[in-house]
Structure formats: C-alpha cells, structure tokens
N, C-alpha and C positions, 0 to 999 in steps of 0.2 A: 539432236543427240540425246539418248536416254539419260536420265538423271544419274543412274547407277554408274554409267560410264564417265560422266562429268566428274563425279566425286571419287572415282577410283584412285587409290593411293599411287603416288609416283615416287620412286626412290630418288634421293638427292645425295650428293656427296656430303661428307662431314663438314659442318660449318657453313653449309650452303655455298661453298666456294664455286664461283662461276655461274651460279643459278640466277637467271634473270627473273626478278619477281614483279617488276612493274616497268612502266616507261616514264622517263623524266625529261624535262627540258632544261634542267638546271646545270648539267655538266656531266663529265665522264672522266674516267682514268684509263688510259691506254698503256697498260703495263709493259708490253713488249717494245713499245716505242719510247718509253720514258717521257710521256706527255700527258698533261691533264688540262682541262679547260672549264671555265665558268661560262655557261651558255655557249656563244659562238666564239669566245675569245680565249687565247692562251692565258692560263692563270698566272704563269710566270711573267708574261709581258704586262699583265695588269698590275702585278705586285711591283714591277720595276718602274711603271710610268704613271700610275693613277693613284688617287687618294682612296682611303678606306670607304668614305661615303660614296664615292663613285661606284665602287664594286657592290656595296650594300644596295644601292639603288638598282644596279643591274640585276642582282639576285631577286629582289622583290618585284621589280617592274618589267624586267625583260629587256631593258635598254640602258645604255650609258646616258647619264643626264647631260643636257646642254648647260651653259653657265647659269641661266635663270633657274632651271630645275634643280641644279646642284645647290644653289644658294637657298632655295626654299626647303630642300630636303635636309640640309645642314641645320637650318633654323628649327625645323620640325623635330628632328631627333635630339638636338641639344636641349630643347625645352623639356624633354622627357627624362633627362638624366637623374634628377632628384627623385628620391624614393619617398613614398608616403610616410607620415610621421609614425604610424603604428609599426611599420617595418623598421624604421630607423631606431625606434626605442627598443626593439627586440635584439638588435645586432650585438650589443655587449654580451648578452647571455649566449648567443650563438657563437661568438668568437671564443668565449671560454670553453664551450663544449667542443669546438673544432680543434682546440689545442690538444685534445686527447684523441680525437677520431679522424683527423686528417683535414687538409685544406679545403676539400670540396664538400665536406659534410655540412658546414655552415651555409654554403651556397645552395645546397639542395633545399634546406629548410627555409632559407630566406626567399628563394624563388616560389616555394609553395605558399608562404605567407604573402608574398607580393600578389600572387594570383588571387588569393582569397580577399585581400584588402582592396585590390583594384576591381574586384567583381568580375574576373574573367569567367565567361560563360562557356558551356560546351561548344566546341567547334561545330558540332552537328546542328546547333540551334541558331547559328549566326550566318550572315552573308559574308561575302569575300571582303568587303570594306571593313566590317567590324573585326574580322579575323586579323586583317592587316594592322588595325589600330592596336590590338593586343600584342601582336608580334613586335611592332616598333617599340612599344612601351617596355617590353621585356628585354629586348636587345639593348636599348639605351640604358636600362637600369643595371644590367649585369656588371659592367665595369665598376659602377659605383658600389655595388654590393661587395664585389671581390676586394677592392682596395680598402673599403671601410672595415671589413672583417680582418684583413691583414693588419691594418694599423691598430685596431682595437686589441688584437692578439699580442701586439708588442707594447701595449700600454700607451699608445698614442691616440690622439683624437682623429676621427675621420676628417678628410679634406673635402669640402663641398665642391661639386663640379663647377666648371666655368664654361659658359655658353660661347665665349669668344674663342675657345680653342677647338681645334679639330679633334676627331675621335681618338687618334693615337696620342696626340699631345696632351689631351685632357686625362687620358688614362695614366700616363707617366706623372702628370702633375698631381693627380689624386693619390698616387702611390707614394710619392716622395715629399709632397708639399712644396716643391720647387718647380718653376717653369723650366722645362727641358730645353736643351739646345737642339738646333735643327738637325744635326747629324744623328743624334739618338732618336729623335722623332721619326726621321725617315727610315732608319734601320728597323725600329719596332713596327712601323706601319707596313713595311715590306713583309715582315714576318707575319703580322696579323692577316694581311690580305692573302698570303700564300696558304693559310690554314683555315680560311672561311669554309671551304667545302672540299670533300675528297671522296666522291663516290659513295657507295652504300656501305660505309664502315659501320662498326658495331653500334656506335652511339647514334648515328644518323638513322640506321635501320630501326633501332629501338624507338626513337622519336616518331618514326612513321608508323610503326605498329601501334603505338598508343594513339596517335592521331586517327588511325583507321577505326578506332572505337568511338570516335566523336568526342573524346575527352577534351577538357580545356587546354589551352596552350601551355599554361604553367605545368600541368601534369605531364605533358609531353617533354618539356624541357628538363624537369626533375628526373625523368627516366633516362634522358640522354646524358645528363651529368653523372648519374649513377653508373652508366656503362663506361663513361670516360674515366671514372675514378679507378677502374681496374688497371693494374700496372702493365698488362699486356696491350693496353690501348693508349692511355694518355700519360703515363708516368715516366717515359723514357728520356726527355731532355735533361733532367737533373741527373738521371742515372748515367747518361752518357758522359757528363762532366765528372761524375764520381769515378767513372772508369779512367778518365784522363788523370785524375788525382791519384788513383791507385797505381797507375803505371809510373807516374812521377817524372822520369827523365828519359831522353831519347835512347840511352843505352839499354834501358829495360824493356823497350817496346817488344822486341821479338820474343824474348823469353816469357814475358807476361802473357802476351797474346797466344803464343804457341801452347803454353800450359793450359790456358783457359779453353782453347779449342779442343785440345786432347781430353780435357775433363768433361767436355760436353756442355760447358757453360755458354750462355747466350752472350754475344758481344754486343753491348748496347750501342745503338746508333747505326747498326749494319743489318741488312736484310729487310725485306718487305714482303707482305703476303701477295702483293699485286705486281710490283715492279720487278722486271728481270734485267733492268739496266740501272744506271745511277738514277736515284730519285731526283727529278728536276728541281724540287724544292731545295734539296741539298746543294745542287750546283749554284742556284741563285743565292742562297744564304752564305755559301762559301765566299762568293764575290762580295757580299755585304761585309762579312767578317774581315776579308783581306783589305777592304777599304779602311778599317780601323788599324789593322796591323798589330804587331806586338808579339811577345813570347807565347801567349796562349794560342793565338792563331797559327803561328809557325809550328807549334807542337801538335795541334790538331791536324794540320795538313800532313805532318810526318806520320802520325798515328794512322790516319786514313790510308795513306799509301801502303804502309807495311801491313795493316790488317787485311786490306784487299788482296795483297800478294800472298799472305799466309793462308787466307781462306781459299784462294784459288789453288794453292798447293795441297792443303789438307782436306779440302772438300771440293774436289774437282767436279765441274759440271753443275754446281749449285747456283751460280750467278748471284753471289751475295755482294751487294754494294752498299754504299752509304745511303741511309734514309734521312728524313728531315731532322731527326732528333739531334744528331751530333752538332751540326752548325747552328741549329736553333738554340741549343744550349749555350754555345759559344757567343752568339749574338746577344742573347739576353744577359749573359754574364758581363759582357763588355758594356752593355747599356745600364748596368747597375741594378738589375732585378735580382732579388734574393731567390735562391733555388727553389724554396718552397712555393714561390709564385709562378714557376714556369708553367705548370699544368693549368692553374687558374687563368693565366694570361692566354693560354690556348683557348680556354672557354670564352674569353672576351671576344674572340674572333669567331669561333665555331658556332656560337649561339645564333649568328646571322645565317649560317648555312643550315643549321637545324631548323630554324624558323621558316626559311624558304621551303625546305622539304615538308615541313608540317603544313604550310599553306597549300602546297601542291597536293599533298595527300588528302587534305580536307575536301578537295574537289571530287574525290573518288568515294562513292558510297559503299564500296565493298570492304568489309572487315578482313584484315589479314589473319587467317586462321589455318596454319599448316597442321599436319598430322605427325604422329610418332608411331614407330613400330613397337608394340609391346613384346618384351623379351623375358618377363618374369615367369613364375610357375604357371603351368597351364590351368586356366579356369574352366568350369567352376569346380573347385575342390569341395569335398564334404566339409561342412562346418563343424568344428570340434564341439563336443558337448560342453556346455558352460559349467565351470566349477561352482558347486552350490555355495551360496553365500551364508 
C-alpha cells in the first residue's frame, strides 16, 4: 500500500469514543451487557473470591497463581513496600505542598522521585524481566507513598509497612496505624480488585501513550496519575457521598434530585461513558455495603432507586444507572477511610492495571501518534511588518 494512503488522516469521533487503537490481552468492558473482565475471568467474580495478590499475579503473568506461586509472589511484593531513604526524606515537604494542591499532587512528585532514585531506565532500553522488576517496585511502593503523605499531612508519622500482612490489610494498617479487622480488609480488598483495570479509560490510555515513547515506567505512571486527578475521571466517590450529605433525608430525595436534573447538574455516582446497564462494580459493592448495613447504606439504596426513576422520567432513553462511585464511596466510608483518601485509594489498585498496560504496550515498538485537523486562520498569511525598535 502506498505510504501516502497509509498515512492518510481518518476522522474519529470526539474523545475517540469506540475507536479501537490497539489489541490487548488484559481485559475488556462490554458496556451493553454490564460485564467486564480481567484476562479470561469475570472481574466481579475475582473481586468476590480472590485476593488482591492473586489478581495482581494474573494481570502481570497471565494466570492465577497456585499456592506456591502465590506465596512467592506475596513475599516478593511485600519486600518491595518500603521506599528508598531519599524518597522517604522528601515526603514531609511533598505532604505540605499537597495540602494546597490536592491529594494526588504529592503522589505524582513522589513517583517521579522514586523512579529517579531507583534508577528506572527507559522501557525501550530494557527487556521484559527488567520492566517487570520496575513495575513491581512501583506498584508495591504506591500504597506506602499514599498513606505516608496522608499521615504527614495530618501531623502524624508514617506507619512502616508490614510484610506479614496482605496488600489490602497492610494498606489499611499503614493508613490508620491499627491492624484492621477481617470484615474491613475483605471489603476494601473487594473494592481494590474491582478497580484494578477497566478498559482504555483516560488514565490507562495516557499511560500507554507515554509507554509507546519508550519512557521509563515512573514517567508513564506520573502521567496516569495526572489524568486520574481530573474530577471527570477519578474524583467522584467522595463527590457521590457529598451528594448524599446534600440531600440529607429521605423526604428530600425527590425534590433535590429533580431540581438538580432540571438545572442540568451532573448527578454524581450515576451514568457511565461505556455502560448502558447497571455498572457491575456498583452491583457488587452494593452487596458489600449491605453486608455492613446501617443508616448510610439504607439511605444510599433509597437514593439510588429514586435517582434512577427520576432520570428515566426526565431523561427518557438515556439509560443512566449507578456507576462504581456511589457504593465505592459508601464502602470506603464504612471502612473508616477519610474522603480525601478515596481517589488515592483508587490509585493503590489502578497502579497495577496501569503497570500491566505499560508492560503490554512496551512490547509494541510503534509510537502512538494521532493527527488533528487544523481549524485556525488559513495559512500562509502575509507576515506583518515588524514594528521598528
């Protein structure tokens, strides 16, 4: 095929919606069915029945581990949780800066520093084993960085990781300084597993674009965190709970929601760019929340039912249902996580999905380089005469 034809521009929909840009073996989201999977397994079934380390191994190695492989993988990743001294010494300053610029700002800088301190090299210059080594180190360190930054921001000392605890239990331990009970560990673990990966969302695509340049793994993750920090991508769990607070009581649900819809406001925790059914993550996390029970859960269920009914009435044909954020927020609130930690907690899981995508993209030597249509003044215009100096 002639080169001119190969490079001919192709129109794509806004936001690249529905455009297939590559092939992946990591998973997919089937929005019309309300189903998504990690490799060949249902992500919801994995979240309900497996450990975080099981699924991390699956994403990196393509298979669920047997008992011996799981024990070895847990030991390998637990040994990587502590961060280098140079990074640890910089965290107080990053926490102070993050108090003004948002909870993910410190993580972006800490990840960049981690990559520099650990000597992460460009993906282009390394083989698959060395890329995996860097990816494991970054994934293991992110929960330590997140919790340390949070505690320092509150005037508390960071809690050192414990190698004898699983990934989810250790995360809660580093956050609170107390060993968590099994119910909270299992609830947070289910949430973390359910958010490891979710198709070519904005942050995952960002990570893969950077990986396609051959940059180091930390650079790819910093870009992904930057994309996630946008409120249209990663900020909704706390905003969904803020909505519940704003509604306040069951008798206010209809009037508050109806007024919001008629004003054109976005109803946080509802609607998704891919799903045209109930988000399967929402269904699973509702079950986790109902296992705790209590007024917050009862209220969230009431709000969900009335919002969906009012959306169907006022926006017929739109198929707007709950997404992951509503019950993710409820579960994290019930487990004692402060709201400013909801999106960083998402990062503690999604870093595994980002890294798996980075490793997959690194196997492809083609740089991602789309085109844009120029719509400014037609060139070339006569150059104005320069004003004499």
